[in-house]
N, C-alpha and C positions, 0 to 999 in steps of 0.2 A: 282369821280376821279378813274382812273384805278390803281389797285395795283396788283403786281406780287410777289408771295412768293414761292421761290424754296426750296425744302427740299430733303433729302435722300442721300446726299453726305457722304463721309467718307474715311477712309483708307482701302485699299484692296490690296491683293497680285496680282501680274501679273497672268492673267488667270481667275481671279475672276469676280464677277458680282455685279452690283448695279442697283437699280431702283430709278430714280429721279422723283419727282412730282413737278408740278407747279400749284398752285391755283391762279385763276384769278378772281378778283372782279371788279365790276363797268363797265363791258363792255358787248356788245352783243356777247358773246363768241361763240355761236353756228354757226355764219355766217362768222367767220374770220379764216384765215389760221394762224396757230401758229408754232413757231419754237423753237428749242434749239440752243443755241450758247455757245461757250466756249472761254476763254481767259487764255492762259498759261503765266507764268512770262516772261516779255520781248517781248511778241508777241502781235499782234493785235487780236481783237476779231474775231472769224470766225464762220460761220454757220456750225452746225453739222447735223441738220435734220429739216424737215418741214412737216406739215400735213395740208391739206386743210379742209374746212368744210365738204366736201364730203368723206373725208378719204383717198384721194390720198397722198402718201408719197414720200419724197425726202431725199436723204442722201448724205453727203459729201463722197468723194472717200475713205478717210482714215477710215471711220466707216462702210462702206457698208458690210453687212453680219454679223456684230457684234452687232450693235445697232438697236433698234426698237422703233419708236415713235408711240404713240397712244393717244387717247383723250376720255374723258367722258364728253359730253356736259351737261348732267344733273348736274354733279358735278362741271362744269366749271374748269376742271383740264386736264392738258396735262402731259403725262408720257414719260420717256425715259428709256427703258430697255437696260442696257449696259452689254454685255457679252464679254468674252475673252479679258478683259481689259489689256492694255499695259502701260508701264511707260509713253509713249508719250501722253496718254490720260489725264495725270495729268493737271488739270486746274480748274478754277472757271467756273461753268456751270450756264447759265442764260436762261430764256425763254422770249419770246417776240413775237410780230406778225412776220410772216415769210416774209422777204424781201419785203418791208423794215421793220425795227423795228420801231414801231410807238409809243409805250408806254414808260413812264419813266422806266428805268432799276431797277429791284429789287436787293436785296442784293446778289443773287447768292448762290450757294452751292458748297463747295470745294470738289473736287474729287482728291484723291492722290493714285496713283498706285505705290507701292513700296514693295520690299521684306525686 
């Protein structure tokens, strides 16, 4: 059974940085496209970024130029480097397969951007 475990969230001031990690177990990680999603209070979950098995990347318009997605197939881990964080980036961040999300959702990791 596939399990997704996100980590690395926290409280950060506007303009700060965080690096999120997502460990994936129980899947053929190296051949699947993975993505990061987020859900803010009162809003629907949205795609933040995606990365294919070959390393091609995709970003939502609101995070382009600030966030970077990467993956380590040997470690079955996908990362999200978030720079120049804004209060509107506050949300619970999740990882899953990239469009569509195919696995059961993990617990997510809370990111709060506030002064």
